[in-house]
C-alpha positions, 0 to 999 in steps of 0.5 A: 500500500502506498502512503502519501506524505502529510500535508504539513510536511510537503507541498501540493506540488510534491504530493503524488496521488496513488494509482490504486485505491487504498483497498483494491477492488476486483473488477467483478466487485466494482461491476456488482456495486455499479449494478447495485447503484443502478438498481437503487436508481431504478427504484428511485432510492437515494441509497444503496442497501443490501436489497440492491446488492442482492438484485445486482448479484442476481444479474451476475453469472457466477453468483447466479450459478452459485445460487442456483446450485443451492436451490435458489431461483434468482428471478424469484428472488428478484420478484420477492425483493421488489414485492418487499420494497413495494410494501414500504 
């Protein structure tokens, strides 16, 4: 992990921005978070919650396969979450 000098000990001209975020994020994770944000926006929610993450996961191939192997039906999960959210 790259550390940056503190503002008190260096001038802005000598500071360099790290090229990677402090905690690296796998491309799959980034895509899932982007999908979750899209789900929240589609529902006119101003937050991203667990329900949006689950909805996003039901759109990814690997988690869908894993959920199916456990006997879950991703489309039924989506319908159930939307039904729960409509009752709020």
